[in-house]
C-alpha positions as CSV (number, residue, x, y, z in Angstrom):
1,M,-20.9,39.4,98.0
2,Q,-22.8,38.1,101.0
3,F,-23.7,34.6,99.8
4,F,-21.6,33.7,96.7
5,T,-18.2,34.9,97.9
6,P,-14.9,34.1,96.3
7,E,-14.0,32.0,99.4
8,W,-17.2,30.0,99.0
9,H,-16.6,29.6,95.2
10,E,-13.0,28.3,95.6
11,A,-13.7,26.0,98.5
12,D,-14.0,22.3,97.9
13,L,-17.1,22.0,100.0
14,P,-19.4,18.9,100.4
15,Q,-22.5,19.2,98.3
16,A,-24.7,19.8,101.4
17,E,-22.7,22.9,102.3
18,T,-22.8,24.2,98.8
19,D,-26.6,23.6,98.7
20,A,-27.0,25.4,102.0
21,V,-25.6,28.7,100.5
22,F,-28.1,28.5,97.6
23,A,-30.9,27.7,100.1
24,A,-29.9,30.7,102.3
25,Y,-29.9,33.0,99.3
26,D,-33.4,31.7,98.2
27,R,-34.7,32.5,101.7
28,H,-33.1,35.9,101.5
29,L,-34.9,36.5,98.2
30,E,-38.2,35.3,99.6
31,A,-37.9,37.8,102.5
32,I,-37.2,40.8,100.3
33,W,-39.5,39.7,97.4
34,P,-42.5,42.0,98.3
35,R,-40.2,45.1,98.1
36,L,-38.7,44.3,94.7
37,H,-39.8,46.1,91.6
38,A,-41.1,43.9,88.7
39,T,-37.9,44.2,86.6
40,V,-35.7,43.4,89.6
41,R,-37.8,40.3,90.2
42,V,-37.2,39.2,86.6
43,L,-33.4,39.7,87.2
44,A,-33.7,37.8,90.5
45,N,-35.8,34.9,89.3
46,D,-35.9,34.5,85.5
47,L,-32.4,35.4,84.2
48,V,-29.5,33.0,84.5
49,L,-26.4,35.1,84.1
50,Q,-23.9,32.6,85.3
51,D,-20.9,32.4,82.9
52,A,-22.1,35.5,81.1
53,L,-19.5,37.5,79.1
54,I,-19.3,41.3,79.2
55,R,-20.2,42.9,75.9
56,R,-19.9,46.4,77.2
57,V,-20.2,48.6,80.3
58,V,-21.4,52.2,80.0
59,L,-21.3,54.6,82.9
60,D,-23.2,57.9,82.3
61,R,-22.5,60.1,85.2
62,G,-24.7,62.9,84.0
63,E,-27.8,60.8,83.8
64,R,-26.8,58.6,86.8
65,E,-27.2,55.5,84.6
66,F,-25.0,52.4,84.6
67,R,-25.5,49.9,81.8
68,L,-24.1,46.4,81.9
69,E,-24.4,44.6,78.6
70,L,-23.9,40.8,78.9
71,R,-24.0,37.8,76.6
72,A,-25.4,34.9,78.6
73,G,-26.8,31.4,78.1
74,D,-25.5,28.1,77.0
75,D,-25.7,25.5,74.2
76,H,-28.6,23.8,75.8
77,A,-30.9,26.7,76.7
78,G,-29.7,29.1,74.0
79,Y,-27.9,32.4,74.1
80,F,-29.2,35.9,74.8
81,D,-28.1,39.4,75.4
82,A,-29.1,40.9,78.7
83,D,-28.8,44.7,78.9
84,L,-29.2,45.9,82.4
85,T,-29.6,49.6,82.8
86,Y,-29.5,50.7,86.4
87,L,-31.3,54.0,86.9
88,G,-30.4,56.4,89.7
89,A,-27.2,54.4,89.9
90,V,-24.5,54.9,92.5
91,V,-21.2,53.2,91.8
92,D,-18.3,54.1,94.0
93,A,-14.8,54.7,92.6
94,A,-13.5,51.3,93.6
95,D,-16.3,49.5,91.9
96,V,-16.0,51.7,88.8
97,A,-12.3,50.6,88.6
98,R,-13.3,46.9,89.0
99,F,-16.0,47.1,86.4
100,A,-13.6,48.8,84.0
101,A,-11.0,46.1,84.6
102,A,-13.5,43.3,84.1
103,A,-14.9,44.8,80.9
104,R,-11.5,45.2,79.4
105,D,-10.4,41.7,80.3
106,P,-11.6,39.3,77.5
107,E,-11.2,36.3,80.0
108,T,-13.8,37.8,82.4
109,E,-17.0,35.8,83.1
110,L,-19.7,36.4,85.5
111,L,-19.7,33.7,88.2
112,Y,-22.6,34.7,90.4
113,D,-24.8,37.6,91.2
114,E,-27.1,38.5,94.1
115,L,-29.7,41.1,94.8
116,D,-30.4,42.9,98.0
117,L,-32.2,46.0,99.4
118,G,-30.3,49.2,99.9
119,D,-31.3,52.2,102.0
120,Q,-34.3,54.3,101.2
121,D,-36.1,52.4,98.4
122,T,-32.9,51.4,96.6
123,F,-31.6,48.0,95.5
124,V,-28.1,46.5,95.4
125,H,-26.9,44.2,92.6
126,R,-23.7,42.4,93.6
127,L,-21.6,40.6,91.0
128,L,-18.7,38.2,91.3
129,F,-16.6,37.9,88.2
130,W,-13.8,35.5,87.2
131,P,-11.0,36.3,87.6
132,Y,-12.2,37.3,91.1
133,R,-13.6,40.8,91.1
134,E,-16.5,41.7,93.3
135,C,-18.5,44.7,92.1
136,E,-21.8,46.2,93.2
137,V,-24.3,48.8,91.9
138,L,-26.8,50.7,94.1
139,F,-29.8,51.7,92.1
140,S,-33.4,52.9,92.3
141,A,-34.9,51.3,89.2
142,L,-33.9,48.8,86.5
143,A,-34.5,48.8,82.8
144,L,-34.0,45.4,81.3
145,R,-33.7,44.3,77.6
146,V,-33.3,40.7,76.6
147,A,-32.7,39.5,73.1
148,P,-31.9,36.0,71.7
149,R,-28.5,35.4,70.1
150,A,-27.2,32.6,67.9
151,D,-24.0,32.0,69.9
152,R,-21.7,33.1,72.7
153,A,-19.4,35.3,70.7
154,V,-19.3,38.9,71.8
155,P,-18.7,41.8,69.5
156,L,-15.3,43.5,69.6
157,F,-15.5,47.1,70.7
158,P,-12.4,49.3,70.8
159,D,-13.0,49.8,74.5
160,R,-15.7,47.8,76.4
161,F,-15.8,50.3,79.2
162,I,-17.3,53.7,78.4
163,E,-17.6,56.6,80.8
164,V,-19.4,59.8,80.0
165,G,-20.8,62.8,81.8
166,Q,-19.6,65.0,84.7
167,R,-21.7,64.3,87.7
168,A,-20.2,62.0,90.3
169,L,-21.9,58.7,91.1
């Protein structure tokens, strides 16, 4: 994480300092906005994923796809499922392990996420989970599916982290 770090999250900062981090991230998004694909812009601007629960994580090494299925929202705005499928995904071994641990821990919630540009027409999605786990996905395109849900309850899967395929990411 570059903006919403664990250190920033746990610090008891004056409101002005907290607001300064949000403002810095907003300026960062403005600077990279022209280079973001339409679905990445939706993720950056329209989806509030704070406090989201992980429904499932699917790593398909053969297809170079990484899917993060979340349940997000709140009582006031309503709940929704956000399925983020990162195409041309590159997730290093350490991040795979952190995503797997986060998916398998029913106490995990998404605290903050941030978007950035990678090298050679790629994007980076960084996520900070509670308990503190920082993860990132490098990707070339994003498929996004959003569907309303009645509540925050997530379905119980035997394993919420699934890995298939042979090709290394």
